[in-house]
C-alpha positions in Angstrom: 0.1 -0.1 -0.1 1.3 3.3 -0.9 2.0 5.8 1.6 -0.4 8.5 0.0 -2.8 5.5 0.3 -2.3 5.0 4.2 -2.6 8.9 4.9 -6.2 9.1 3.2 -7.3 6.3 5.1 -6.1 7.7 8.5 -7.4 11.0 7.4 -11.0 9.4 6.3 -10.8 7.6 10.3 -9.7 10.5 11.9 -12.9 12.6 10.0 -14.9 9.6 11.2 -14.3 9.7 15.0 -14.4 13.2 14.8 -18.0 13.0 13.7 -19.0 10.4 16.0 -17.2 12.3 19.1 -19.2 15.4 17.9 -22.7 13.6 17.7 -21.8 11.9 21.3 -21.3 15.4 23.0 -24.6 16.8 21.3 -26.3 13.8 23.2 -24.2 13.2 26.3 -22.4 16.4 26.4 -22.8 19.2 29.0 -25.4 20.8 27.4 -27.8 17.6 27.5 -26.1 16.1 30.8 -29.8 14.9 32.2 -32.2 12.0 31.0 -35.5 10.4 31.8 -37.0 7.1 30.8 -40.7 7.9 30.2 -43.7 6.5 28.6 -45.2 8.4 25.8 -48.9 9.6 27.0 -49.8 11.9 24.3 -48.3 13.0 20.5 -48.7 16.7 20.0 -48.0 18.9 17.1 -45.0 20.4 18.9 -43.9 17.8 21.2 -45.1 14.9 23.7 -46.8 14.8 27.0 -44.5 11.8 28.7 -44.8 10.2 32.2 -41.7 9.7 34.1 -41.4 5.9 34.7 -39.6 6.3 37.8 -41.6 9.1 39.7 -45.0 8.7 37.6 -45.4 12.6 37.2 -45.9 14.4 33.6 -43.8 16.3 31.8 -44.1 18.1 28.5 -41.3 17.8 26.0 -40.5 19.7 22.5 -39.5 17.7 19.4 -35.8 18.1 18.8 -34.6 19.2 14.9 -35.7 15.5 14.0 -39.4 16.4 14.8 -41.9 13.6 15.2 -39.7 10.2 13.9 -42.6 7.9 14.4 -43.9 8.4 18.1 -47.1 6.8 19.2 -48.9 6.8 22.3 -48.0 3.7 25.1 -44.2 3.7 23.4 -41.4 3.9 26.3 -38.7 6.6 25.1 -35.6 7.9 26.6 -35.2 11.8 26.4 -31.7 13.2 27.0 -32.2 17.3 27.7 -30.1 20.1 29.6 -31.3 19.2 33.0 -33.8 22.4 33.3 -37.4 21.7 34.4 -40.0 24.3 34.6 -42.0 23.4 37.8 -45.7 23.5 36.1 -48.3 20.7 36.0 -47.1 19.0 33.7 -43.4 20.1 34.4 -41.6 21.2 31.1 -38.5 20.1 30.2 -35.9 22.3 28.9 -33.8 22.0 25.7 -33.6 18.5 24.3 -30.8 16.9 22.6 -32.5 13.5 21.6 -35.6 11.5 22.0 -34.8 7.6 21.7 -37.7 5.1 21.1 -36.2 2.1 23.3 -39.7 0.0 23.5 -42.9 0.3 21.0 -45.1 -1.3 23.7 -44.7 -0.2 27.7 -45.6 -3.0 30.3 -45.7 0.2 33.0 -48.9 0.5 35.1 -50.7 4.0 34.6 -51.6 5.6 38.0 -55.2 6.6 38.2 -54.2 10.4 39.1 -52.3 10.3 35.3 -55.3 8.6 33.6 -57.7 11.1 35.7 -55.9 14.0 34.2 -55.7 12.6 30.6 -59.2 11.7 30.6 -61.1 14.0 32.8 -62.0 17.6 31.5 -64.1 20.3 32.7 -65.4 21.3 29.0 -67.3 17.9 29.0 -69.5 18.8 32.3 -72.5 20.4 32.1 -74.1 22.6 34.7 -77.9 23.1 35.0 -79.1 25.6 37.9 -82.6 24.4 39.0 -83.5 27.0 41.5 -81.3 30.1 42.9 -83.3 32.0 46.0 -81.9 34.5 48.7 -80.7 31.6 50.8 -79.7 28.6 48.6 -79.3 27.1 45.6 -80.1 24.0 43.9 -78.2 22.9 40.6 -77.3 19.6 38.3 -74.2 18.6 37.4 -73.7 15.8 34.4 -70.3 14.6 33.8 -69.8 11.9 31.0 -65.7 12.2 31.7 -64.4 8.3 31.8 -63.0 9.6 35.0 -65.2 11.8 36.9 -63.9 15.7 36.8 -62.5 16.4 40.4 -63.8 19.7 41.9 -64.6 20.7 45.6 -68.1 21.0 47.6 -67.1 24.0 49.2 -68.0 27.4 48.2 -67.8 31.1 48.9 -69.9 34.2 48.1 -69.1 37.4 46.9 -70.2 40.5 45.5 -69.1 43.1 43.1 -67.9 46.4 44.4 -66.7 49.4 42.3 -63.8 51.4 44.0 -61.8 54.2 43.2 -58.5 53.7 41.9 -56.3 56.8 42.3 -53.5 57.3 40.3 -51.1 59.8 40.6 -50.4 62.1 37.6 -47.3 61.0 35.8 -45.9 64.7 35.4 -46.7 65.2 39.2 -44.6 62.0 40.2 -41.9 63.3 38.3 -42.2 66.9 39.8 -42.3 65.2 43.4 -38.6 63.9 42.5 -37.2 67.3 42.9 -37.5 68.4 46.0 -37.3 72.4 45.1 -40.5 71.9 43.1 -42.8 69.5 45.4 -46.4 70.1 45.5 -49.2 68.6 46.8 -49.9 65.3 44.6 -52.9 65.5 42.3 -54.5 62.4 41.0 -57.0 61.3 38.2 -60.0 59.5 39.4 -60.5 56.0 38.0 -62.8 53.2 39.0 -62.1 49.3 38.9 -64.4 46.8 40.1 -63.5 44.1 42.4 -65.1 41.0 44.1 -65.2 40.6 47.9 -66.1 37.9 49.8 -69.5 38.2 51.9 -68.9 38.2 55.7 -69.9 35.1 57.2 -72.0 34.8 60.3 -70.3 31.5 61.4 -67.3 29.4 60.8 -69.2 26.5 59.7 -67.7 24.6 56.8 -69.6 25.6 53.4 -69.7 22.1 52.3 -71.9 20.8 55.6 -74.7 23.3 54.1 -74.9 20.9 51.1 -77.0 17.9 50.2 -75.8 15.6 47.2 -78.2 13.4 45.3 -76.9 10.9 42.8 -79.4 10.8 40.2 -77.6 8.1 37.8 -74.1 7.1 36.4 -73.1 10.7 35.2 -75.2 12.8 36.9 -75.4 14.3 40.4 -77.9 16.9 41.9 -76.6 19.4 44.7 -78.5 21.6 47.0 -76.9 24.3 49.0 -78.8 26.1 52.2 -76.0 29.2 53.1 -79.0 31.0 55.7 -76.8 29.7 58.7 -73.6 30.7 57.2 -74.4 33.9 55.1 -78.0 34.6 55.9 -80.3 35.9 53.5 -78.7 37.8 50.4 -80.4 41.1 49.1 -82.2 41.1 45.9 -79.0 42.3 43.9 -76.7 40.0 44.6 -78.8 36.7 43.2 
């Protein structure tokens, strides 16, 4: 073998090694030092919703430059990312270096709270007011969700109040910064509407003022009497 051929082969080998090292650095380097093994729960337009196999928590993750490489619900994947996690729910993983499909069909058991999050929507719940008086309310909830939507049976009653919101004139505020030109502040009257909780007559739990009747598999009737808790409401409050 000629010397020039040997040099060419060596150069090619070096280039291949450099390319492999670059790819390894992209995935395992300092920019993508963290990884999680997860189950794909939803395939979305711009990324995935996954469940961390270790702690069973949900997380959103954006696609890499490769985009959707054939992701499907129920697959197991390994996600390499920069370690940054936004503390929302679901959590939001930071910059992603690679998402690798490791198993086409996961056998990991999905906990009920995750299934409830995925299969329970307030948008599917229908509420119908049957009766509203000065001392109570009766309404029907129809919930066809696969997992019933979770909501509290407690409540508070508030009223709308219009308040003046005094805002100091900008020019006056600037003048006040100069001690030699200080004058009494002037205000421009502005009004805002706020919600204020009504005062309670007792400290009983509002849930104890309700009665709940199951009509069928999807329907519940709820009746609340707040006369002991709030008394009788005025005409403008109902």
